[in-house]
N, C-alpha and C positions, 0 to 999 in steps of 0.2 A: 588257386590251382597253379599259379605260375611260380615255379622255383626261382626263376630269374628275378622276378619282382620281389619275392620274399628275401632273396639274397641282398638285393639293393636296399631294401628297407632296413636290414640289419646294419648296413654301412652308412645310413643317412643320419647325419648328426648336426647339432647346432654348432656353428662356428661364428663367434662374434654375434652380430645382429641378424644373421641369416642362417639358412639351412642348406647343406649340400653333402655330397658324398665325401667320405674320408679320402685323404690323399691317395691317389692311385686306383681309386674305385670309380664306378659309373653311377649316375643317378637319373638317366634318361627315362627309364620306366616309371620311376617314382614321380618325376615331374609330369609325365604324360598322364598318370593317374590323378595327380592333383589338379591338372588343368581340366580334365574331363569331369571331375567332381565339381569343380568351381563353375564350369559351364552349365552343368545340370542344375546347380543351385541358382544361378543367375536366370536361367530360362524359366524355372519354376515360379519366379516372381511375376512372370507375365501370364501364366496359365496354371491354375491349381491342379489341373487334370493332365499335366504333361506326361506322367508315367503311363496313364491309360492310353494316351495317343500313341506313344512309342510302342507299347505292347500290341495295340491293334494293328499298327503298320507291320510289325514283324510277324504277327500271327497270320495276316493276310498273305504274306510272302512265304509262309511255311518255313521260316528260319527261326532258329533258337537265338534270341538276343543275348548279348553280353549283359552282365549285371548293370543296372542303371541305378545310380545313387542320387536321390534328390533330398538334399538337406534343407531343413527349415529352421 
């Protein structure tokens, strides 16, 4: 739902052995999304039910959580 993130993803390219935004563009939202995804993946290695724990916490606080991605 983020137009800014989608825009940054369109300008995120492989340059040499790394990935970054095209010259003159930004990639801070892409990098933040990558870090959040990697943290979720790392944390899930400690507890298989991490998504349920996050969901319970947000439900108890009556807040709508942001999407949580747990990759295996």
